[in-house]
C-alpha positions in Angstrom: 77.3 105.7 -4.2 77.5 103.4 -7.3 74.4 101.3 -7.6 74.2 97.6 -8.6 71.5 97.6 -11.2 69.5 95.2 -13.3 70.4 95.9 -16.9 67.7 97.0 -19.4 67.5 95.2 -22.6 69.6 97.7 -24.6 72.2 97.6 -21.9 72.9 93.9 -22.0 75.8 94.0 -24.5 77.5 96.5 -22.2 77.0 94.3 -19.2 78.4 91.3 -21.1 81.6 93.3 -21.9 81.9 94.4 -18.3 81.7 90.8 -17.2 84.4 89.8 -19.7 86.6 92.6 -18.4 86.0 91.5 -14.8 86.9 87.9 -15.6 90.1 88.9 -17.3 91.1 91.1 -14.3 90.4 88.1 -12.0 92.5 85.7 -14.1 95.3 88.3 -14.4 95.5 88.7 -10.6 95.5 84.9 -10.0 98.3 84.2 -12.5 101.5 85.6 -13.9 100.1 85.9 -17.4 100.2 89.5 -18.9 96.7 90.3 -20.1 97.1 94.0 -20.2 96.7 94.3 -23.9 93.5 92.2 -24.0 92.1 94.2 -21.1 92.9 97.5 -22.8 91.2 96.3 -26.0 88.0 95.4 -24.1 88.2 98.7 -22.1 88.4 100.7 -25.3 85.5 98.7 -26.8 83.4 99.2 -23.7 84.0 103.0 -23.6 83.1 103.2 -27.3 80.0 101.1 -26.8 78.8 103.1 -23.8 79.2 106.3 -25.7 77.3 105.0 -28.7 74.4 103.6 -26.6 74.0 106.3 -24.1 74.5 109.3 -26.4 71.8 108.0 -28.8 69.0 106.9 -26.5 65.6 106.8 -28.1 62.6 108.4 -26.3 61.3 104.9 -25.4 64.7 103.9 -23.9 64.6 107.1 -21.8 61.2 106.1 -20.6 62.6 102.7 -19.5 65.4 104.4 -17.6 62.9 106.8 -16.0 61.0 103.8 -14.7 64.0 101.8 -13.4 63.3 100.5 -9.9 66.7 101.4 -8.7 66.6 105.0 -9.9 66.8 107.6 -7.1 63.3 108.5 -5.8 62.1 111.7 -4.1 63.3 110.8 -0.6 66.7 109.7 -2.0 67.2 113.2 -3.5 66.0 114.7 -0.2 68.6 112.6 1.6 71.5 113.6 -0.7 70.6 117.1 -1.8 68.9 118.6 1.2 69.5 118.8 5.0 67.4 118.8 8.1 64.3 117.4 6.4 61.3 117.5 8.7 58.3 115.7 7.2 54.8 117.0 7.8 51.7 114.8 7.5 48.0 115.0 6.6 45.7 117.2 4.5 43.6 118.3 7.5 40.5 116.9 5.7 40.7 113.2 5.1 44.1 111.9 6.2 47.7 111.2 5.2 48.9 110.2 1.7 52.3 108.5 1.7 52.6 108.8 -2.0 53.3 112.5 -1.5 55.8 113.2 1.2 56.7 116.8 2.0 58.1 119.1 4.7 60.7 121.7 5.7 64.3 121.3 4.7 67.5 123.2 3.9 69.5 123.3 0.8 72.9 125.0 1.2 71.6 126.8 4.2 68.5 128.1 2.5 65.2 127.1 4.2 62.7 125.6 1.7 59.6 123.5 1.6 60.2 120.3 -0.5 57.3 118.1 -1.7 57.2 115.2 -4.2 56.0 111.9 -5.3 57.5 108.8 -3.7 57.6 105.3 -5.3 58.6 102.0 -3.7 61.4 99.5 -4.6 59.5 96.4 -3.5 55.9 95.2 -3.4 55.5 96.2 0.3 56.8 99.7 -0.2 54.9 100.2 -3.4 51.7 99.3 -1.7 52.5 101.8 1.0 53.3 104.5 -1.5 50.6 103.5 -4.0 53.2 103.2 -6.7 53.8 107.0 -6.6 50.2 107.7 -7.6 48.7 110.2 -5.1 45.1 110.4 -4.0 43.3 113.8 -3.5 44.7 113.9 0.1 48.2 114.0 -1.4 47.5 117.1 -3.5 45.6 118.8 -0.7 48.5 118.1 1.7 50.9 119.5 -0.9 48.9 122.7 -1.2 48.7 123.0 2.6 52.5 122.9 2.8 52.8 125.3 -0.1 50.5 127.8 1.7 52.7 127.3 4.8 55.8 128.1 2.7 54.1 131.3 1.4 53.2 132.3 5.0 56.8 132.0 6.1 58.3 133.4 2.9 60.1 130.1 1.9 60.8 128.9 -1.6 59.1 125.7 -2.8 60.8 122.8 -4.5 58.7 120.0 -5.9 60.1 116.6 -7.2 57.8 115.0 -9.7 57.9 111.2 -10.2 54.5 109.7 -10.9 52.8 107.7 -13.7 49.7 109.8 -12.9 47.3 110.6 -10.1 45.4 107.6 -8.7 42.3 106.8 -10.8 40.5 104.5 -8.3 36.9 104.8 -7.2 37.7 106.2 -3.8 40.0 108.8 -5.4 37.3 109.9 -7.8 34.7 110.0 -5.0 36.9 112.4 -3.1 37.4 114.6 -6.1 40.9 114.0 -7.5 40.2 116.2 -10.5 39.1 119.1 -8.3 42.1 118.7 -6.0 44.5 118.9 -8.9 42.6 121.8 -10.6 42.6 123.7 -7.3 46.4 123.2 -7.0 46.9 124.6 -10.5 45.0 127.8 -9.7 46.5 128.3 -6.3 50.1 127.5 -7.3 49.8 130.2 -10.0 49.2 132.8 -7.3 51.7 131.7 -4.6 54.0 134.7 -3.7 57.2 132.7 -3.3 59.6 131.2 -5.8 58.7 127.7 -7.0 61.0 125.2 -8.7 59.7 121.9 -10.1 62.0 119.1 -11.1 60.8 116.0 -13.0 63.1 113.3 -11.6 61.5 110.2 -13.2 58.0 109.9 -14.6 56.0 113.0 -15.2 52.6 111.6 -16.0 49.6 113.7 -16.9 47.7 115.8 -14.3 49.3 113.8 -11.5 52.6 115.5 -12.4 51.1 118.9 -13.2 49.3 119.0 -9.8 52.6 120.0 -8.2 54.2 121.2 -11.4 53.1 124.9 -11.7 56.5 126.6 -11.2 58.6 129.6 -12.1 61.3 127.1 -13.3 60.6 123.6 -14.5 63.6 121.4 -14.8 64.0 117.7 -15.9 66.6 115.1 -15.2 68.2 114.0 -18.4 66.4 110.6 -18.5 63.0 111.6 -17.2 59.9 112.1 -19.2 57.0 114.5 -19.0 53.8 113.8 -20.9 50.0 114.2 -20.9 49.7 110.4 -21.3 52.0 107.4 -21.1 53.4 105.9 -24.3 51.3 102.7 -23.7 48.1 104.7 -23.2 48.8 106.8 -26.3 49.5 103.6 -28.3 46.3 102.0 -27.1 44.3 105.1 -28.3 46.0 105.8 -31.6 47.2 102.4 -32.8 44.6 100.3 -30.8 47.6 98.3 -29.4 50.0 98.9 -26.6 52.8 97.2 -28.5 53.3 100.5 -30.4 54.5 102.3 -27.3 58.0 102.8 -28.9 56.4 104.8 -31.7 54.1 106.6 -29.3 57.1 107.7 -27.2 58.7 109.3 -30.2 55.5 111.0 -31.4 54.7 112.4 -27.9 57.9 114.5 -27.8 58.2 113.6 -24.1 61.9 113.6 -23.5 63.8 116.4 -21.7 65.6 117.4 -24.9 62.4 117.7 -26.9 60.6 119.6 -24.2 63.5 122.0 -23.8 63.4 122.7 -27.5 59.7 123.3 -27.4 60.0 125.7 -24.5 58.0 123.6 -22.0 60.8 123.3 -19.6 63.7 125.6 -18.6 66.7 123.3 -18.1 67.9 119.7 -18.4 69.9 118.3 -15.5 72.6 115.9 -16.6 72.8 112.4 -15.2 75.8 110.1 -14.7 76.7 107.8 -17.6 73.9 105.3 -18.1 71.4 107.0 -15.9 70.9 108.2 -12.3 70.3 104.7 -11.1 74.0 104.0 -11.6 75.1 106.7 -9.1 72.5 108.3 -6.8 75.0 110.7 -5.2 76.3 112.1 -8.4 72.7 112.6 -9.7 71.7 114.3 -6.5 74.7 116.6 -6.6 73.7 117.7 -10.1 70.2 118.4 -9.0 71.3 120.3 -6.0 73.6 122.5 -8.0 70.9 123.5 -10.5 68.2 124.1 -7.9 70.5 126.4 -6.0 71.4 128.3 -9.2 67.8 128.7 -10.1 66.8 129.8 -6.6 69.5 132.4 -6.6 68.1 133.9 -9.8 64.5 133.8 -8.6 65.2 135.4 -5.2 66.4 138.5 -7.0 63.1 139.0 -8.7 60.4 141.1 -7.0 57.2 139.3 -6.2 54.9 141.2 -8.6 57.3 140.5 -11.5 57.7 136.9 -10.4 53.9 136.3 -10.5 53.5 138.0 -13.9 56.4 136.0 -15.4 54.9 132.8 -14.0 51.5 133.6 -15.5 53.0 134.5 -18.9 55.2 131.3 -18.9 52.1 129.1 -18.8 49.9 131.4 -20.8 52.3 131.1 -23.8 52.2 127.3 -23.9 50.5 126.0 -27.0 51.7 128.8 -29.3 53.6 127.6 -32.4 54.5 128.8 -35.9 53.4 127.3 -39.1 55.3 128.5 -42.2 56.4 131.6 -40.4 52.9 132.4 -39.2 52.2 132.5 -35.4 49.2 130.4 -34.4 
């Protein structure tokens, strides 16, 4: 499915060329004039421009793509990558949180539990989904489903896409920090394979609350960071206009985090980003999740838990002039 998208600022020269090419094709089909050489020239220029732009995206440009409103969201990936999704509701304490859907599903015949953040594409849906920012109920529901997965011996797949957990007064009153912290501890001890995929925004503790996993993957144009570029700029430069510089300094892109050992794999996206082709992006995600599941299922549970512990225990180590710190 090719999506009709609103161009980002850096994509506008590409869109202008595509319009020129479309106009030439329309004129050629309506007349007997041979415009093949001119169309070929524009096609070559367009191919070259796309390669130059999309192969050299800056961290800030990737953040913009990660936030694109037509990018595939959690339930889009569930639709295209999974089968027989049965959504379950409620945290059994307060109520339902529609920013964090989850339930049983199948992927290539394997039964799994899939959980993730869900955003909206218009105002009405964003209000319903709270812009992908879950309340404590969302994290408690997620853990309830994870415990159910453990009970039935099912792998867990989480799809992360949130600017952060909801910081409102009600959320704080119902202990959002405790809900996330409790998830961190409990996920570390779950006796089933866990795969986390950052599909868009991976913001702060809101992302980490369902991000403790044996394998952490990222879509090529997603980001994963302790703070948003705007938030970082407001703290360090006292002005949000420095978000571009902050995005570079934070090392929040998939390529940077793979190099640092924070994530395990980068999932490629279609040219220009997943918002241009939902199905192709979902197929890439499905392929990598199945491959990782196959590898994890071969590991005995004791080793799996020890490897998961060591994976996160080793974060923060670095070398300075050959000396481990």
